[in-house]
C-alpha positions in Angstrom: -28.1 -201.6 144.2 -30.4 -204.5 143.6 -31.6 -203.1 139.8 -33.8 -205.0 137.9 -34.8 -204.7 134.0 -37.6 -205.8 132.0 -37.4 -206.3 128.6 -40.6 -205.3 126.5 -43.4 -204.8 129.1 -46.9 -204.5 126.8 -49.2 -203.6 129.6 -47.6 -206.2 131.5 -47.3 -204.7 135.3 -49.0 -206.6 137.6 -47.1 -209.7 136.5 -43.7 -208.2 136.4 -44.4 -207.2 139.0 -45.6 -210.3 140.6 -42.1 -212.1 139.1 -39.7 -209.4 140.8 -41.9 -210.8 144.8 -41.1 -214.0 144.0 -37.4 -213.2 142.9 -36.7 -211.2 146.0 -38.2 -214.4 148.0 -36.0 -216.4 146.3 -33.2 -214.2 146.6 -30.8 -212.2 147.6 -32.7 -209.2 149.2 -35.4 -206.5 147.8 -34.9 -205.2 144.5 -33.9 -201.3 144.9 -35.0 -200.0 141.0 -36.9 -201.7 137.7 -35.9 -200.2 134.7 -38.6 -200.9 131.4 -37.2 -200.6 128.3 -39.9 -200.0 125.7 -43.5 -200.6 124.8 -44.3 -199.9 128.5 -48.1 -199.2 126.9 -49.3 -197.2 129.9 -53.4 -196.9 129.0 -55.2 -195.0 131.2 -58.9 -195.8 129.0 -59.9 -196.1 125.8 -58.9 -192.9 124.1 -55.4 -193.9 125.0 -55.5 -197.4 123.3 -56.9 -196.0 119.9 -53.2 -194.1 120.0 -51.4 -197.4 120.3 -49.9 -198.8 116.8 -51.8 -202.0 117.0 -55.0 -202.9 114.6 -57.3 -202.8 116.6 -58.0 -206.3 117.4 -54.7 -206.5 119.5 -55.7 -203.7 122.0 -56.0 -204.5 125.3 -56.2 -202.9 128.5 -53.8 -204.5 130.5 -53.3 -203.5 134.4 -51.7 -200.1 134.1 -54.8 -198.3 135.0 -55.0 -199.5 138.0 -51.8 -198.0 139.1 -52.9 -194.9 137.2 -56.0 -194.6 139.4 -54.3 -195.8 142.4 -56.1 -198.7 143.3 -52.4 -200.0 143.5 -48.8 -199.2 143.6 -45.6 -199.8 142.2 -43.9 -201.4 144.7 -40.4 -200.5 143.3 -39.6 -197.1 142.1 -40.0 -197.6 138.1 -38.2 -196.1 135.3 -39.1 -196.7 131.5 -38.6 -195.6 128.4 -41.2 -195.5 125.2 -41.1 -197.6 122.6 -43.5 -198.6 119.6 -46.3 -199.3 121.0 -47.7 -197.2 123.4 -50.5 -194.5 124.6 -48.5 -192.1 122.6 -51.0 -189.5 123.3 -50.3 -190.1 127.5 -46.5 -189.5 126.8 -46.6 -187.0 124.4 -47.4 -185.1 127.7 -44.5 -185.4 129.4 -42.2 -184.5 126.4 -39.5 -184.3 128.9 -40.5 -186.8 131.4 -42.8 -187.5 134.8 -44.4 -190.0 136.1 -47.2 -191.4 135.0 -48.6 -193.2 137.8 -47.5 -192.4 141.1 -43.1 -194.5 141.5 -43.7 -194.8 137.9 -41.2 -192.6 135.7 -40.9 -191.7 132.7 -37.8 -190.7 130.7 -39.0 -188.5 128.2 -38.8 -188.1 124.6 -34.8 -188.2 125.7 -33.8 -188.0 129.5 -30.6 -188.1 132.0 -31.7 -188.8 136.1 -30.0 -189.6 138.9 -30.4 -192.6 141.6 -28.4 -193.0 144.9 -25.6 -191.5 142.7 -26.1 -193.9 139.6 -26.6 -192.0 136.1 -29.5 -193.1 133.8 -29.9 -191.2 130.8 -32.0 -193.2 127.9 -34.1 -191.9 124.2 -37.4 -193.3 123.7 -38.7 -194.6 120.1 -37.4 -196.3 116.8 -34.7 -195.5 114.3 -36.8 -194.6 111.2 -34.3 -192.3 108.3 -37.4 -190.8 106.9 -38.6 -188.8 109.7 -35.9 -188.7 111.6 -34.9 -185.2 110.5 -38.1 -183.5 111.0 -39.8 -182.0 114.2 -42.3 -183.1 116.5 -44.6 -182.4 114.7 -47.9 -185.2 115.4 -50.4 -184.5 118.0 -53.7 -186.0 118.8 -55.6 -186.9 117.5 -53.4 -188.8 115.2 -54.3 -190.1 111.9 -53.0 -193.3 110.1 -49.5 -192.5 109.5 -49.0 -190.0 113.1 -50.2 -192.7 115.2 -46.8 -194.5 113.7 -44.6 -191.7 113.1 -45.0 -190.2 116.8 -43.1 -192.9 118.5 -40.2 -192.5 115.9 -36.7 -190.9 117.3 -35.5 -187.3 116.3 -32.1 -185.9 115.7 -33.1 -183.1 118.2 -32.5 -186.1 121.1 -29.9 -187.8 119.5 -28.4 -184.0 118.9 -28.6 -183.0 122.8 -27.9 -186.7 124.1 -24.6 -186.0 122.5 -23.4 -182.4 124.8 -23.1 -184.7 127.6 -19.7 -185.0 128.8 -19.8 -187.1 132.1 -19.7 -190.6 132.3 -22.9 -192.1 132.6 -23.6 -195.3 134.2 -26.8 -197.0 132.8 -28.8 -196.2 129.6 -31.7 -197.9 128.3 -32.9 -197.8 124.0 -35.9 -199.8 122.6 -33.9 -201.1 119.4 -30.3 -202.4 119.5 -27.8 -200.1 118.9 -26.3 -201.0 115.1 -23.8 -203.8 115.0 -23.9 -204.3 118.8 -24.4 -208.4 117.7 -20.3 -207.9 117.2 -19.7 -207.8 120.1 -21.3 -211.5 121.3 -22.5 -214.4 120.8 -23.4 -213.8 117.2 -24.1 -217.5 116.3 -26.2 -218.8 119.2 -28.2 -215.5 118.2 -28.7 -216.2 114.3 -29.3 -219.8 115.3 -31.9 -219.0 117.8 -33.8 -216.0 115.4 -32.6 -217.1 112.1 -34.3 -214.1 109.9 -31.7 -211.8 111.5 -29.2 -213.3 109.8 -29.5 -211.6 106.4 -29.6 -208.6 108.4 -26.4 -208.6 110.7 -25.0 -210.4 107.8 -25.6 -206.9 106.1 -24.6 -204.7 109.0 -28.7 -203.5 108.7 -30.0 -204.9 112.2 -30.6 -201.7 114.7 -30.8 -198.3 114.8 -27.6 -196.2 113.8 -28.6 -193.5 115.7 -28.6 -195.4 118.6 -25.0 -196.9 118.0 -23.2 -192.9 117.6 -24.7 -192.3 120.9 -22.9 -195.9 122.1 -20.0 -194.9 121.0 -20.3 -191.5 122.1 -21.8 -191.7 125.5 -19.8 -195.3 126.4 -21.8 -196.3 129.3 -21.3 -198.9 132.0 -24.4 -200.9 130.9 -26.8 -200.6 128.0 -30.2 -201.7 128.2 -32.4 -202.9 125.1 -35.3 -204.6 124.1 -37.2 -204.7 120.8 -36.4 -208.0 119.0 -37.5 -209.6 121.6 -35.0 -212.4 122.4 -32.2 -212.7 125.6 -28.4 -211.1 124.1 -25.6 -210.1 125.8 -22.6 -208.2 124.4 -19.6 -206.5 125.5 -18.2 -203.9 123.6 -14.8 -202.8 124.5 -14.1 -198.8 123.3 -11.4 -197.6 121.4 -9.8 -194.4 123.1 -8.8 -191.7 121.3 -6.4 -190.6 124.1 -3.4 -193.2 124.1 -3.2 -192.8 128.0 -6.6 -192.8 128.5 -8.0 -196.8 129.7 -10.7 -197.9 127.6 -14.0 -197.9 128.5 -16.0 -200.9 128.2 -19.8 -201.0 127.4 -22.1 -204.4 129.0 -25.0 -204.9 126.7 -27.3 -206.8 127.3 -31.6 -207.1 125.3 -34.2 -209.1 127.0 -36.8 -210.6 125.9 -40.9 -209.5 126.2 -43.1 -210.8 129.5 -44.7 -213.6 128.5 -44.0 -217.5 130.4 -40.7 -218.8 129.1 -39.1 -216.3 128.3 -35.7 -214.3 129.1 -37.7 -211.0 130.1 -36.2 -210.1 133.6 -32.3 -209.9 135.0 -31.5 -208.5 137.8 -28.1 -206.7 138.8 -25.7 -205.9 141.4 -25.1 -201.7 140.4 -23.0 -200.2 142.2 -23.7 -197.1 144.3 -22.7 -194.0 145.6 -24.6 -195.1 149.8 -23.8 -191.5 150.3 -26.5 -190.2 147.6 -30.0 -189.5 148.6 -32.7 -192.4 148.6 -34.3 -190.9 145.8 -34.8 -189.7 142.6 -33.3 -186.4 140.9 -32.3 -184.5 138.5 -29.4 -184.3 137.0 -27.8 -180.7 136.6 -25.5 -181.7 133.0 -28.8 -183.0 130.8 -31.1 -180.0 132.6 -28.4 -177.8 131.6 -28.6 -179.0 128.1 -31.8 -178.7 127.8 -31.9 -175.0 129.1 -29.4 -174.5 126.2 -30.8 -175.8 123.2 -34.5 -174.3 123.9 -34.2 -171.7 121.0 -34.0 -175.3 118.3 -37.2 -176.4 119.2 -39.0 -177.8 115.8 -42.6 -178.7 115.4 -42.9 -178.6 111.8 -42.6 -181.1 109.3 -39.4 -180.1 107.6 -36.7 -182.1 107.6 -33.9 -180.3 109.0 -29.9 -180.5 110.1 -28.9 -180.1 114.0 -26.0 -177.1 113.8 -22.5 -178.3 113.4 -19.2 -177.1 112.7 -19.2 -176.4 109.2 -19.0 -172.4 109.2 -22.9 -172.4 108.3 -23.9 -172.0 111.9 -22.4 -169.1 114.9 -22.6 -171.6 117.8 -22.4 -176.0 117.9 -21.7 -177.2 120.6 -24.4 -176.6 123.1 -22.6 -178.8 126.6 -23.0 -177.6 129.9 -20.3 -175.0 131.0 -19.8 -174.9 134.7 -21.2 -171.0 134.6 -23.8 -172.6 133.2 -24.9 -175.4 135.4 -24.4 -173.3 138.6 -27.5 -171.2 137.2 -29.3 -173.6 136.3 -28.6 -174.5 140.2 -29.3 -171.3 141.3 -33.4 -171.6 139.2 -33.8 -174.8 141.4 -33.0 -173.2 144.9 -30.2 -175.9 144.8 -32.8 -178.7 145.1 -32.2 -181.9 142.4 -34.5 -183.7 143.7 -37.5 -185.0 141.0 -40.8 -183.8 142.9 -44.1 -186.2 143.6 -46.1 -184.3 141.8 -48.0 -186.9 139.5 -51.9 -185.7 138.9 -54.3 -187.7 136.7 -54.9 -185.7 133.8 -57.6 -187.5 131.8 -59.9 -190.1 132.8 -59.8 -194.0 134.2 -60.8 -196.7 132.4 -63.8 -198.8 134.7 -64.6 -202.1 133.5 -68.2 -202.0 134.3 -68.7 -198.7 132.5 -67.0 -199.0 128.5 -66.8 -195.7 126.8 -65.8 -196.9 123.8 -66.8 -193.7 122.1 -63.9 -191.3 124.6 -62.7 -188.0 122.8 -59.6 -187.7 121.9 -57.8 -184.3 123.7 -54.7 -182.9 123.7 -53.7 -182.3 126.8 -51.2 -179.7 128.7 -49.5 -181.9 132.0 -49.6 -179.6 134.6 -45.7 -181.6 135.2 -44.6 -180.4 132.5 -45.6 -176.9 133.0 -44.0 -176.8 135.8 -40.6 -178.0 134.6 -40.8 -175.7 132.0 -41.2 -172.9 134.1 -39.0 -173.8 136.7 -36.0 -174.1 134.0 -37.4 -171.9 131.7 -38.2 -173.8 128.4 -40.6 -174.2 126.3 -43.5 -176.6 126.4 -43.5 -178.8 122.9 -47.2 -179.0 123.5 -47.6 -175.8 123.8 -46.0 -174.8 120.6 -47.7 -177.9 118.4 -50.9 -176.4 119.9 -50.3 -172.2 118.7 -48.9 -173.9 115.7 -51.4 -176.4 115.0 -54.2 -173.5 115.2 -52.2 -171.0 113.2 -50.7 -173.3 110.2 -52.8 -176.8 111.1 -49.8 -178.6 111.0 -51.9 -181.4 112.6 -53.3 -182.8 109.4 -56.5 -183.7 109.0 -58.3 -184.3 111.9 -59.5 -187.8 111.4 -58.9 -189.6 114.8 -58.4 -193.0 114.2 -60.5 -194.2 111.3 -57.2 -194.8 109.2 -56.0 -196.2 112.0 -58.4 -198.8 112.5 -58.7 -200.4 109.4 -55.0 -200.5 109.4 -51.9 -202.6 110.3 -49.4 -201.3 112.2 -46.9 -202.0 109.2 -44.8 -198.6 108.1 -44.1 -197.9 104.4 -40.9 -198.7 103.6 -38.3 -196.1 103.6 -36.3 -195.1 100.3 -33.0 -194.9 102.5 -31.0 -198.3 102.8 -30.1 -196.9 107.1 -34.4 -197.8 107.6 -33.9 -200.8 109.3 -34.6 -201.1 113.5 -36.0 -204.0 112.6 -36.2 -206.3 109.9 -36.3 -204.8 106.0 -37.0 -207.8 104.5 -40.1 -208.2 106.7 -41.6 -205.0 108.1 -39.3 -202.1 109.8 -42.1 -202.5 112.5 -43.1 -206.1 113.5 -40.7 -208.8 112.8 -42.5 -211.8 111.7 -41.0 -214.7 115.2 -42.2 -217.9 115.5 -43.6 -217.4 118.7 -41.3 -221.3 120.2 -42.8 -220.4 123.9 -40.6 -223.1 125.2 -37.9 -223.7 122.5 -36.3 -220.5 123.5 -32.3 -221.4 123.6 -30.7 -220.1 126.8 -26.6 -218.9 125.1 -24.1 -220.2 128.0 -20.8 -219.5 128.1 -17.1 -221.2 128.9 -15.1 -218.3 127.1 -13.1 -215.9 129.5 -16.0 -213.3 129.7 -13.4 -211.0 130.9 -11.7 -210.9 127.8 -13.4 -208.6 125.3 -13.8 -208.3 121.5 -12.6 -205.1 120.1 -13.0 -205.6 116.8 -16.5 -206.9 115.6 -16.3 -210.8 115.1 -17.3 -214.2 115.0 -15.4 -215.3 117.2 -16.7 -212.4 119.8 -16.1 -213.7 123.2 -19.4 -214.7 124.9 -20.6 -211.7 127.3 -23.6 -213.6 127.7 -23.2 -215.4 131.4 -22.6 -212.1 132.9 -26.5 -212.1 132.8 -27.6 -215.4 134.9 -31.1 -216.4 133.8 -33.9 -215.5 135.5 -37.0 -217.1 134.8 -38.7 -217.1 137.9 -42.7 -217.1 137.5 -45.3 -216.3 139.7 -48.3 -218.8 139.8 -50.0 -216.3 137.1 -47.7 -217.0 134.4 -47.8 -221.1 134.3 -44.1 -221.9 135.5 -43.1 -224.9 133.8 -40.8 -227.2 135.3 -38.8 -226.8 132.2 -37.6 -224.1 132.9 -34.8 -224.2 135.5 -31.6 -223.7 134.4 -28.3 -224.2 135.3 -26.2 -222.3 137.9 -23.9 -219.7 135.3 -20.1 -221.1 135.4 -17.8 -218.4 136.7 -14.7 -217.5 135.7 -12.8 -220.4 137.5 -15.2 -222.9 136.5 -17.9 -222.4 139.8 -20.7 -222.5 139.7 -23.1 -218.8 140.9 -20.1 -217.0 140.1 -20.0 -212.7 139.6 -18.2 -211.2 137.0 -16.6 -207.5 138.6 -19.4 -205.1 140.0 -22.1 -206.2 137.2 -23.3 -209.6 138.1 -26.9 -210.9 137.2 -28.5 -212.7 140.5 -28.7 -216.7 139.8 -32.6 -217.0 140.7 -32.8 -219.9 139.4 -31.0 -222.8 142.2 -34.8 -223.4 143.2 -37.0 -226.0 141.1 -39.3 -224.8 139.5 -42.8 -228.0 140.2 -45.5 -227.9 137.2 -48.9 -226.6 138.4 -51.4 -229.1 139.2 -53.8 -229.3 135.8 -50.7 -227.9 133.5 -50.2 -229.8 130.0 -47.9 -229.5 128.3 -48.5 -226.7 125.1 -50.0 -228.0 122.0 -48.3 -227.6 118.9 -48.6 -223.3 117.7 -49.4 -222.0 115.0 -47.1 -219.7 112.8 -48.8 -215.8 113.3 -47.9 -213.1 111.4 -47.3 -210.7 114.6 -44.7 -210.8 116.8 -46.6 -209.5 119.6 -50.6 -211.3 118.7 -49.4 -213.5 121.5 -50.0 -210.8 123.9 -52.5 -208.6 121.9 -54.7 -211.8 121.5 -56.2 -215.4 121.2 -55.0 -216.4 117.9 -57.6 -216.3 115.4 -58.5 -219.3 113.4 -58.2 -216.5 110.3 -54.7 -214.9 111.5 -53.1 -217.8 111.0 -50.3 -216.7 108.4 
């Protein structure tokens, strides 16, 4: 099965699908599945834009609304997780996952599904220690604090994922698992992004929660984004039982969707030919959701998950065979995810701008149906009741503070509060946008030799993921972006690595488009996403 993986999407669906179409024409065949690692930006209208944690001048509609309205349809099944630049009010409607548009599926706050027998899990958001132990208390209309805390990972989601016992094939997170950089070409990473050095040396770059999940789940593949750089690593896990074979995780982080950037990767993933050719629920995950339903917390109070410390009557919520059979019966032995997408908000109309569109805390019928079928609680209904009773959502200031505030966050008092770079800003990394200068990592070492212990001499696994830089005409392709074929372990071009090789789609030379000129020296800018959200004004330069 051919699986495409995209880094930060930033609402550029048209360009991502155009790139996939070009890859299919130049590659061995069609792509079966697209995975997006956050910052998807499922923006339906102007109200959704106001729920995205970026300054107002960087809020642009992009192209998702066309898929939401039905004007366009995703040409390939697309699964995604949330990041830290999202239409949070839209995604909040689907805490357990669901369709945001036909053929585009959100995995929820955390989730596991199956496609053609491949088990795919993910967790949305980024790690911030000061919100990690809180409940999901935020709801629209957000204020300047909750518009950011809404996308912070919570311990309940990590706890649920840690109840999984069956193997995971693919896992998605937005921010990187902490310490993963020790298992790849760290020297090249720091050469490309030198401002990572302090956090890498202090081992504070990335999410400790994701690192915990990586150690527990040991998936075959783990894909991330957020730091806007392509980076590959190979992590061999230590097995507790000596008789077991040590599992290995292939990690790949990708860049954002911009010209001359490594934002897309295509891989061959082994699948079950006899499995249904449709998206399916995962029975173990559904059973865990049902078992942990009583742990739902919609308050801002800090709390800890149950553990075996003598204080809790139950701490193991893993799925038993009997419990899974019971859930199967509730679903009438049908695990197919229903194609029950429905429009829940007015769609953007370019001819009729609605700048004062009201923000509403909506209940999505997909979530209602899912909760009723499984017998669990809709978090949003619980939130609405709590808001009515205790006004837990705080002041009903819609976006006044957000409009005048940038998306930087208050620093946490904890030294673990570093999902990105604490020395600059945990959410918005200061990146020099050197569009044409991104280095392509090449390796000549034996890529099958894993780095068991973190080391500066960790094997460079990046050659397993060949560089995909073919771009549609709309993204201004330059001949500077042609790359050499990757080298396999025998030194032959275009080699593969076991069952998961990236397709080398760069053999066809890319010609400079007519009228294209060499880019001028770019000014340094404050925000990493400024190149996406708007052109740089003079007063925005650093």
